[in-house]
N, C-alpha and C positions, 0 to 999 in steps of 0.2 A: 632843214637839217644842215644844208651846206651853204646857206645864204651868206654868211660872213666870209667863208673861203672863196666863194664865187666873186664877191665884190673885190676881195684882195687880188685875186688872179686877174680879173678884168682891169682893175686899176694899173696893175703892173704891166700887163700887155699894152695898155695905152701909153705907158711911159716909154716903151720901145720906140713907138712912133714919134713921141714928143722929143726924144733924144736922137732922132734920125738914125736909128740902128737897124731899120728894116726897110725893105722895098715893097711897096704895094701891100699884098696880104701875106708876104712871107714872114717866117719867124713865129715864135710862140713862147709863152711862159706857162708853167704849171706849178702846182703846189700839192703836197700830199697831206691827207687828213692826219690829225694828231694820233689816231689809232693805227695809222699806216695801212689802212685797208682800202682807201679810195684816193683817186687823183682827180683834181679839177684842172682842166686844160682849155686853151683857146679852141674854138671850132675851126675847121678847115676852110680856108678861102674866104673868110669874112673880113671886110675892111676894118681897119683899126678905128676909124672915125665913127663907125656904126656899132662898135662893140658895146654891149650892155651886160650886166651881171647875169641876166637871164639867158644869155647866149652861151655861157660857159657850160662845158660838158663834163659830167661826172662819170668816171669809169672805175671799175673794180680792178684788182691787181692782175687780172687776165686780159685787161683791155676792153671788157664788155661795157657798153653804155648802160648806166643804171639811172641816170637822170639827165634830161635835156633832149631837145628835138632835133638838134643839128649833129652832123658827123664830127667827131673829134679830129684834132690835128693829125696829119699823116705821120708825124713824128712821135705819136703817143707811145708806141711800143719801145722806142728808144729811151724815152723818159722812164718808162717802167723798169727797164733793165737796170738803170742807174739807181733808182729808188730801192730796188730789191737788194742791191749790193751794198749800199751805203746808208746806214740808218741815221747818220748825222746830216744828211742832205734833206732839206725840207722844201726847197724850191729850185727849179731849173729854168734857165732862159736859153733860147737858141735864136741867133740872129744871122743875118748876112751882112753885117756892118762892113763897110768898104775895106778898110785897111787890115782889119783882122782877117777878113776873108781872103785878101791878097796873100797873106802868109799861109793860110790853109791851102789855097790853090797852088802855091809854090812848094807846098809840103815842107815848110821850114819853120822850126820853132822860133819864138821871139826871145832874143837874148835880153837880159836885164842890163840896161845901159845906165840907169840912174835911180834916184830915190823915189820918184813917182811910182815906178814899177816895183821897187823894193818894198814899198808900203803895202803892196797887194800880195806879192809872191815872188818866187824866183823865175827862172826861164819858163815861158809858156810852151808846153809840149805839144807835139803834133802826132796824131795816130799813124799807124801803118795804113796802107791801102787795103781795102776789102778785096778778097779774091773774087774771081768770076762766080764761083759757087755761092759765096756769101752775098753777093749782089743779087743773084737770081733767086735765092731761097732765103726768105726771112730777112730782107734787106734792113728794115728798121730795127729789128731785134739785134742783128749783127752789128749795126752801127753803135748801139748801146754797149755791146760786148767789147768792141775795140776801144771805146772810151774807158770802160772799166779796166781794160788791160793797162792802159796808161796810168790810171789813178792807182792801181795796185802797185806800180813801181814807185811812184812818188805822187802823193795826193796834191792836187792843185785846184784852185777855184775856177780855173779856166782850162779848157782843152780845145785844140784846133783839130777838126776832123779833116783828114787829107782830102783835098779837092772838093770840099764841101763848105765848111764854115765853123764858127765857134759855138761851143756850148759852155755855159757858166753855171755855177752851183752856189747855193748858200743855205743858211739855216732856215730861211723862208724865201718866198718869192721876191720880196723887195731886195734882199741881199743879192740874189742871183742877178737881178737887173742892174744893181749897183756895179757888180763885177763886170757885166757886159759893157756898161758905159765906160768904166775905167779901162777895160781891155782895149776898146776901140781907141781911146786916147793914147794908151801905151803903144799900140800898133802904129798909129799915125806918127808919133814922135820917132819911133824906130825907123820908119821909112824915110822921113824927112831928115833924120840924122844918121843916115846909113853908114857914114864914115866914123861914127863914134866908137869908142872902145868900151867893153863891158865894165860895169861898176866895180870898184875895189871891193874885195870880199869882206873886209872889216866894216866898211861903210854900209854894204848891203845888210850884213848881219845886224848892225846897230839899228837901222831903220825898220827892218822886218820885226826884230824882237821887241822894240818899244811899242809896237802896235799889236803884235800877235803872240809874243812870248809869255812865259810863265810870270814874269815880273813886269808885264806891259804897263805903261803909264800914259798912253795916248787916250784922250777922251775923258769922260766924266765918271766912268764906272770901272 
């Protein structure tokens, strides 16, 4: 029933490792089923080089395993909160990529300095810190909630969780991984060019709208 989605999620998880976006077994990619009743996600603590589609874990919208012999990622409930809130999100990626995580650890958003960034989105936002109670009770659920808090203010394909790391979103798992890869490149350029000035507003709008606007003309469709 979930064979195709398992293969997709496995392939996209392996891309995280291929793009050097993860350390050892950290990070994960998930995708939600077309009926939005089930989520396929990477198993917890399994190395990327050993990942197979059969290792992917299927959970229902309460986080209960319905298919698979391995435990799902410890971030599963974080993914669930986001899927429940945003029906346009079909895939989620979470990494500990070096430069994006530096911004998350510094609790600083990433300003838009140039057109590479503008082609994706505007400033990359960072969440507030979780409270002591939120950390000690339902930590993963509350992580999802503070991500949704940020997205409700201004939707972005990328969010930095304070003192933790980046989460990225897309219409499908592949798009979420694309955004994770682009985010890391953006973060790297932002750190290396830390004396840069933010992009001109008119130039930002032009680059963003030609790729994402109503009258977009980037690409073949």
